[in-house]
A tleap script that builds the chain and sets N, CA, C and O, in Angstrom:
source leaprc.protein.ff14SB
mol = sequence {
  NMET ARG ASN GLU THR THR GLY GLY ARG SER
  PRO GLY SER ARG ARG ARG PRO ALA LEU LEU
  TRP LEU LEU LEU PRO TYR VAL LEU PHE LEU
  ALA VAL LEU PRO LEU VAL ASN ARG ALA THR
  PRO THR VAL LEU GLY LEU PRO PHE LEU PHE
  PHE TRP MET LEU VAL ALA THR LEU ALA THR
  PRO LEU SER VAL GLY LEU ALA ARG ARG ALA
  ASP ARG LYS ARG GLY ARG CVAL
}
set mol.1.N position { 26.107 24.960 -7.828 }
set mol.1.CA position { 24.753 25.140 -6.546 }
set mol.1.C position { 23.855 24.123 -6.050 }
set mol.1.O position { 23.375 23.074 -6.479 }
set mol.2.N position { 23.804 24.769 -5.058 }
set mol.2.CA position { 23.106 23.420 -4.507 }
set mol.2.C position { 21.203 23.786 -4.455 }
set mol.2.O position { 20.796 24.947 -4.461 }
set mol.3.N position { 20.403 22.764 -4.415 }
set mol.3.CA position { 19.135 22.878 -4.414 }
set mol.3.C position { 18.697 22.908 -3.034 }
set mol.3.O position { 18.719 21.868 -2.376 }
set mol.4.N position { 18.331 23.919 -2.573 }
set mol.4.CA position { 17.576 23.487 -1.289 }
set mol.4.C position { 16.361 23.022 -1.008 }
set mol.4.O position { 15.970 22.723 0.120 }
set mol.5.N position { 15.630 22.937 -2.192 }
set mol.5.CA position { 14.177 22.356 -2.393 }
set mol.5.C position { 14.569 20.953 -1.916 }
set mol.5.O position { 14.409 20.781 -0.707 }
set mol.6.N position { 15.044 19.928 -2.605 }
set mol.6.CA position { 15.570 18.690 -3.019 }
set mol.6.C position { 16.517 18.433 -1.997 }
set mol.6.O position { 16.316 17.314 -1.524 }
set mol.7.N position { 17.784 19.217 -1.293 }
set mol.7.CA position { 18.210 18.696 -0.298 }
set mol.7.C position { 19.938 18.306 -1.350 }
set mol.7.O position { 20.693 17.416 -0.960 }
set mol.8.N position { 20.246 19.138 -2.605 }
set mol.8.CA position { 21.163 19.022 -3.580 }
set mol.8.C position { 21.087 17.861 -4.516 }
set mol.8.O position { 21.918 17.648 -5.398 }
set mol.9.N position { 19.734 16.909 -4.199 }
set mol.9.CA position { 19.678 15.866 -5.276 }
set mol.9.C position { 18.567 16.621 -6.528 }
set mol.9.O position { 17.643 17.370 -6.210 }
set mol.10.N position { 18.766 16.388 -7.393 }
set mol.10.CA position { 18.125 16.240 -8.706 }
set mol.10.C position { 17.035 16.058 -8.545 }
set mol.10.O position { 16.830 15.215 -7.671 }
set mol.11.N position { 15.780 16.651 -9.197 }
set mol.11.CA position { 14.204 16.613 -8.672 }
set mol.11.C position { 13.895 15.213 -8.957 }
set mol.11.O position { 12.968 14.763 -8.285 }
set mol.12.N position { 14.523 14.300 -9.907 }
set mol.12.CA position { 13.926 13.005 -10.442 }
set mol.12.C position { 14.073 12.097 -9.337 }
set mol.12.O position { 13.142 11.393 -8.947 }
set mol.13.N position { 15.367 12.097 -8.756 }
set mol.13.CA position { 15.852 11.817 -7.273 }
set mol.13.C position { 15.689 11.457 -6.236 }
set mol.13.O position { 16.331 10.720 -5.488 }
set mol.14.N position { 14.541 12.133 -6.133 }
set mol.14.CA position { 13.815 12.438 -4.771 }
set mol.14.C position { 13.079 10.830 -4.068 }
set mol.14.O position { 12.344 9.965 -4.544 }
set mol.15.N position { 13.749 11.038 -2.709 }
set mol.15.CA position { 13.172 9.185 -1.884 }
set mol.15.C position { 11.774 9.797 -1.615 }
set mol.15.O position { 11.740 10.913 -1.097 }
set mol.16.N position { 10.318 8.999 -2.001 }
set mol.16.CA position { 9.515 9.122 -1.254 }
set mol.16.C position { 9.179 7.423 -0.049 }
set mol.16.O position { 8.705 6.354 -0.434 }
set mol.17.N position { 9.500 7.678 0.951 }
set mol.17.CA position { 8.798 6.100 1.365 }
set mol.17.C position { 7.455 5.969 1.890 }
set mol.17.O position { 6.910 4.967 2.352 }
set mol.18.N position { 6.952 7.303 1.724 }
set mol.18.CA position { 5.297 6.762 1.503 }
set mol.18.C position { 5.106 6.027 0.489 }
set mol.18.O position { 4.503 4.982 0.733 }
set mol.19.N position { 5.480 6.246 -0.822 }
set mol.19.CA position { 4.837 5.262 -1.919 }
set mol.19.C position { 4.958 3.385 -1.154 }
set mol.19.O position { 4.335 2.512 -1.759 }
set mol.20.N position { 5.619 3.062 -0.119 }
set mol.20.CA position { 5.579 1.837 -0.146 }
set mol.20.C position { 4.059 1.411 0.517 }
set mol.20.O position { 3.653 0.263 0.697 }
set mol.21.N position { 3.456 2.490 0.778 }
set mol.21.CA position { 2.229 2.096 1.515 }
set mol.21.C position { 1.346 1.480 0.215 }
set mol.21.O position { 0.315 0.809 0.266 }
set mol.22.N position { 2.118 1.946 -0.994 }
set mol.22.CA position { 1.316 1.253 -2.178 }
set mol.22.C position { 1.142 0.129 -2.329 }
set mol.22.O position { 0.108 -0.473 -2.617 }
set mol.23.N position { 2.335 -0.294 -2.110 }
set mol.23.CA position { 2.399 -1.656 -2.268 }
set mol.23.C position { 1.856 -2.963 -1.595 }
set mol.23.O position { 1.880 -4.129 -1.990 }
set mol.24.N position { 1.157 -2.169 0.009 }
set mol.24.CA position { 0.148 -3.024 0.458 }
set mol.24.C position { -0.790 -3.584 -0.347 }
set mol.24.O position { -1.153 -4.759 -0.297 }
set mol.25.N position { -1.058 -3.011 -0.853 }
set mol.25.CA position { -2.550 -3.744 -1.775 }
set mol.25.C position { -2.037 -4.690 -2.747 }
set mol.25.O position { -2.850 -5.609 -2.846 }
set mol.26.N position { -0.917 -4.880 -3.598 }
set mol.26.CA position { -0.113 -5.594 -4.601 }
set mol.26.C position { -0.130 -7.362 -3.410 }
set mol.26.O position { -0.442 -8.551 -3.480 }
set mol.27.N position { 0.368 -6.483 -2.588 }
set mol.27.CA position { 1.137 -7.828 -1.601 }
set mol.27.C position { -0.218 -8.841 -1.146 }
set mol.27.O position { -0.239 -10.045 -1.400 }
set mol.28.N position { -1.238 -8.172 -0.490 }
set mol.28.CA position { -2.447 -8.655 -0.521 }
set mol.28.C position { -3.145 -9.410 -1.176 }
set mol.28.O position { -3.717 -10.453 -0.860 }
set mol.29.N position { -3.078 -8.757 -2.284 }
set mol.29.CA position { -4.178 -9.417 -3.625 }
set mol.29.C position { -3.429 -10.616 -4.393 }
set mol.29.O position { -3.930 -11.714 -4.640 }
set mol.30.N position { -2.210 -10.217 -4.702 }
set mol.30.CA position { -1.196 -11.150 -5.963 }
set mol.30.C position { -0.353 -11.916 -4.626 }
set mol.30.O position { -0.939 -12.776 -3.969 }
set mol.31.N position { 1.043 -11.520 -4.309 }
set mol.31.CA position { 1.870 -12.227 -3.600 }
set mol.31.C position { 1.583 -13.025 -2.686 }
set mol.31.O position { 2.440 -13.861 -2.401 }
set mol.32.N position { 0.224 -13.024 -1.899 }
set mol.32.CA position { -0.057 -13.478 -0.889 }
set mol.32.C position { -1.203 -14.495 -0.916 }
set mol.32.O position { -1.455 -15.244 0.028 }
set mol.33.N position { -1.718 -14.471 -1.798 }
set mol.33.CA position { -2.933 -15.215 -2.687 }
set mol.33.C position { -2.541 -16.526 -2.690 }
set mol.33.O position { -3.265 -17.309 -2.076 }
set mol.34.N position { -1.510 -16.974 -3.267 }
set mol.34.CA position { -1.498 -18.886 -3.215 }
set mol.34.C position { -1.386 -19.167 -1.756 }
set mol.34.O position { -1.657 -20.339 -1.497 }
set mol.35.N position { -1.014 -18.314 -0.556 }
set mol.35.CA position { -0.999 -19.102 0.634 }
set mol.35.C position { -2.310 -18.922 1.382 }
set mol.35.O position { -2.677 -19.416 2.448 }
set mol.36.N position { -3.027 -17.943 0.402 }
set mol.36.CA position { -4.377 -17.646 1.047 }
set mol.36.C position { -5.326 -18.707 -0.022 }
set mol.36.O position { -6.534 -18.467 -0.021 }
set mol.37.N position { -5.061 -19.338 -0.518 }
set mol.37.CA position { -6.169 -20.424 -1.480 }
set mol.37.C position { -6.752 -21.649 -1.123 }
set mol.37.O position { -6.503 -22.782 -1.536 }
set mol.38.N position { -7.889 -21.099 0.034 }
set mol.38.CA position { -8.328 -22.543 0.235 }
set mol.38.C position { -10.018 -22.357 1.095 }
set mol.38.O position { -10.184 -21.274 1.656 }
set mol.39.N position { -10.565 -22.840 1.129 }
set mol.39.CA position { -11.979 -22.713 1.680 }
set mol.39.C position { -12.062 -23.001 3.319 }
set mol.39.O position { -12.467 -22.245 4.201 }
set mol.40.N position { -11.563 -24.293 3.417 }
set mol.40.CA position { -11.882 -25.094 4.589 }
set mol.40.C position { -12.247 -24.341 5.630 }
set mol.40.O position { -13.391 -24.436 6.074 }
set mol.41.N position { -11.098 -23.266 6.310 }
set mol.41.CA position { -11.657 -22.464 7.558 }
set mol.41.C position { -12.403 -21.030 6.989 }
set mol.41.O position { -11.997 -20.064 6.343 }
set mol.42.N position { -13.856 -21.468 7.648 }
set mol.42.CA position { -14.571 -20.288 7.379 }
set mol.42.C position { -14.044 -19.151 8.428 }
set mol.42.O position { -13.485 -19.437 9.487 }
set mol.43.N position { -14.345 -17.606 7.909 }
set mol.43.CA position { -14.547 -16.646 9.113 }
set mol.43.C position { -15.260 -15.952 8.364 }
set mol.43.O position { -15.180 -15.526 7.212 }
set mol.44.N position { -16.286 -15.878 9.554 }
set mol.44.CA position { -17.591 -14.689 9.445 }
set mol.44.C position { -18.259 -15.326 8.255 }
set mol.44.O position { -18.708 -14.602 7.367 }
set mol.45.N position { -18.361 -16.744 8.178 }
set mol.45.CA position { -19.410 -17.480 7.405 }
set mol.45.C position { -18.688 -17.648 5.967 }
set mol.45.O position { -19.237 -18.425 5.186 }
set mol.46.N position { -17.726 -17.114 5.620 }
set mol.46.CA position { -17.370 -16.814 4.317 }
set mol.46.C position { -15.879 -17.880 4.284 }
set mol.46.O position { -15.085 -17.932 5.223 }
set mol.47.N position { -15.730 -18.750 2.865 }
set mol.47.CA position { -14.696 -19.254 3.289 }
set mol.47.C position { -12.772 -18.353 3.276 }
set mol.47.O position { -12.658 -17.130 3.357 }
set mol.48.N position { -12.318 -18.705 3.233 }
set mol.48.CA position { -11.261 -17.867 4.201 }
set mol.48.C position { -10.773 -17.387 2.823 }
set mol.48.O position { -9.884 -16.566 3.047 }
set mol.49.N position { -10.967 -17.541 1.393 }
set mol.49.CA position { -10.463 -16.458 0.246 }
set mol.49.C position { -11.156 -15.836 0.065 }
set mol.49.O position { -10.726 -14.917 -0.632 }
set mol.50.N position { -12.597 -15.701 0.408 }
set mol.50.CA position { -13.742 -14.413 0.215 }
set mol.50.C position { -12.775 -13.960 1.416 }
set mol.50.O position { -11.826 -13.316 0.968 }
set mol.51.N position { -12.752 -14.053 2.282 }
set mol.51.CA position { -12.628 -13.160 3.700 }
set mol.51.C position { -11.437 -12.406 3.393 }
set mol.51.O position { -11.606 -11.190 3.483 }
set mol.52.N position { -10.085 -12.843 2.999 }
set mol.52.CA position { -8.858 -12.348 2.653 }
set mol.52.C position { -9.070 -11.204 1.360 }
set mol.52.O position { -8.494 -10.129 1.193 }
set mol.53.N position { -9.885 -11.724 0.711 }
set mol.53.CA position { -9.954 -10.564 -0.800 }
set mol.53.C position { -10.904 -9.377 0.056 }
set mol.53.O position { -10.747 -8.199 -0.264 }
set mol.54.N position { -11.663 -9.649 0.897 }
set mol.54.CA position { -12.652 -8.253 1.243 }
set mol.54.C position { -11.827 -7.512 2.068 }
set mol.54.O position { -11.695 -6.293 1.960 }
set mol.55.N position { -11.129 -8.368 3.092 }
set mol.55.CA position { -9.687 -7.399 3.859 }
set mol.55.C position { -9.139 -6.641 3.202 }
set mol.55.O position { -9.153 -5.454 3.531 }
set mol.56.N position { -8.415 -7.099 1.959 }
set mol.56.CA position { -7.437 -7.053 0.479 }
set mol.56.C position { -8.176 -5.343 0.358 }
set mol.56.O position { -7.647 -4.236 0.455 }
set mol.57.N position { -9.493 -5.730 0.127 }
set mol.57.CA position { -10.477 -4.557 -0.684 }
set mol.57.C position { -10.160 -3.641 0.305 }
set mol.57.O position { -9.276 -2.827 0.037 }
set mol.58.N position { -10.685 -3.600 1.371 }
set mol.58.CA position { -11.041 -2.480 2.143 }
set mol.58.C position { -9.879 -1.894 3.258 }
set mol.58.O position { -10.034 -1.007 4.097 }
set mol.59.N position { -8.298 -2.954 2.875 }
set mol.59.CA position { -7.379 -2.104 3.121 }
set mol.59.C position { -6.658 -1.661 1.966 }
set mol.59.O position { -5.445 -1.638 2.178 }
set mol.60.N position { -6.943 -1.358 0.995 }
set mol.60.CA position { -6.486 -0.501 -0.840 }
set mol.60.C position { -6.901 0.831 -0.218 }
set mol.60.O position { -5.999 1.655 -0.071 }
set mol.61.N position { -8.108 1.153 0.159 }
set mol.61.CA position { -8.347 3.016 0.237 }
set mol.61.C position { -7.011 3.680 1.495 }
set mol.61.O position { -6.162 4.571 1.475 }
set mol.62.N position { -7.511 2.559 2.552 }
set mol.62.CA position { -6.584 3.023 3.460 }
set mol.62.C position { -5.109 2.967 3.420 }
set mol.62.O position { -4.436 3.844 3.961 }
set mol.63.N position { -4.519 1.845 2.721 }
set mol.63.CA position { -3.075 2.396 2.458 }
set mol.63.C position { -2.848 3.629 1.257 }
set mol.63.O position { -1.876 4.385 1.252 }
set mol.64.N position { -3.525 3.642 0.645 }
set mol.64.CA position { -3.455 4.886 -0.937 }
set mol.64.C position { -4.113 6.096 0.132 }
set mol.64.O position { -3.793 7.214 -0.271 }
set mol.65.N position { -4.969 6.138 1.417 }
set mol.65.CA position { -5.196 7.236 1.917 }
set mol.65.C position { -3.491 7.940 2.780 }
set mol.65.O position { -2.982 9.051 2.629 }
set mol.66.N position { -2.982 6.685 3.700 }
set mol.66.CA position { -1.726 6.518 3.824 }
set mol.66.C position { -0.812 7.033 3.329 }
set mol.66.O position { -0.331 7.881 4.080 }
set mol.67.N position { -0.203 6.921 2.202 }
set mol.67.CA position { 0.405 7.194 1.317 }
set mol.67.C position { 0.181 8.675 0.941 }
set mol.67.O position { 1.156 9.426 0.910 }
set mol.68.N position { -1.171 9.174 0.628 }
set mol.68.CA position { -1.369 10.881 0.614 }
set mol.68.C position { -1.341 11.543 2.038 }
set mol.68.O position { -1.250 12.770 2.034 }
set mol.69.N position { -1.390 11.053 2.987 }
set mol.69.CA position { -1.302 11.699 3.955 }
set mol.69.C position { 0.073 12.079 4.340 }
set mol.69.O position { 0.381 13.129 4.903 }
set mol.70.N position { 0.928 11.059 3.960 }
set mol.70.CA position { 2.190 10.914 4.403 }
set mol.70.C position { 3.039 12.231 3.493 }
set mol.70.O position { 3.956 12.922 3.939 }
set mol.71.N position { 2.528 12.301 2.359 }
set mol.71.CA position { 3.067 13.226 0.869 }
set mol.71.C position { 2.593 14.154 1.232 }
set mol.71.O position { 3.317 15.109 0.949 }
set mol.72.N position { 1.222 14.609 2.027 }
set mol.72.CA position { 0.899 15.749 2.039 }
set mol.72.C position { 1.615 16.416 3.614 }
set mol.72.O position { 1.760 17.626 3.790 }
set mol.73.N position { 1.927 15.561 4.449 }
set mol.73.CA position { 2.539 16.049 5.378 }
set mol.73.C position { 3.737 16.506 5.175 }
set mol.73.O position { 4.102 17.438 5.892 }
set mol.74.N position { 4.669 15.970 4.140 }
set mol.74.CA position { 5.989 16.300 3.843 }
set mol.74.C position { 5.787 17.407 2.925 }
set mol.74.O position { 6.831 17.893 2.491 }
set mol.75.N position { 4.700 17.926 2.522 }
set mol.75.CA position { 5.068 18.828 1.385 }
set mol.75.C position { 5.153 18.640 0.245 }
set mol.75.O position { 5.712 19.535 -0.389 }
set mol.76.N position { 4.688 17.505 -0.476 }
set mol.76.CA position { 4.338 16.898 -2.001 }
set mol.76.C position { 3.605 17.288 -2.612 }
set mol.76.O position { 3.866 17.546 -3.786 }
set mol.77.N position { 2.271 17.518 -2.043 }
set mol.77.CA position { 1.590 17.091 -3.038 }
set mol.77.C position { 0.847 18.986 -2.829 }
set mol.77.O position { -0.032 19.391 -3.589 }
savepdb mol mol.pdb
quit
């Protein structure tokens, strides 16, 4: 018998592409860090690394909000 709520898949195998938004903070904080670890260019009077951390910190709640919004739109939350 086919399960209509999950499209025939088991509940544990549901796809949730909205969770890809949660990779953004990881990429901004850790994966790109060796590339932005410099002090010479200054942005808004801050060394580039500090500016990058500020941008990553501000982008984190945005990405979590986008993931939550996409899950709510699909009726998962």
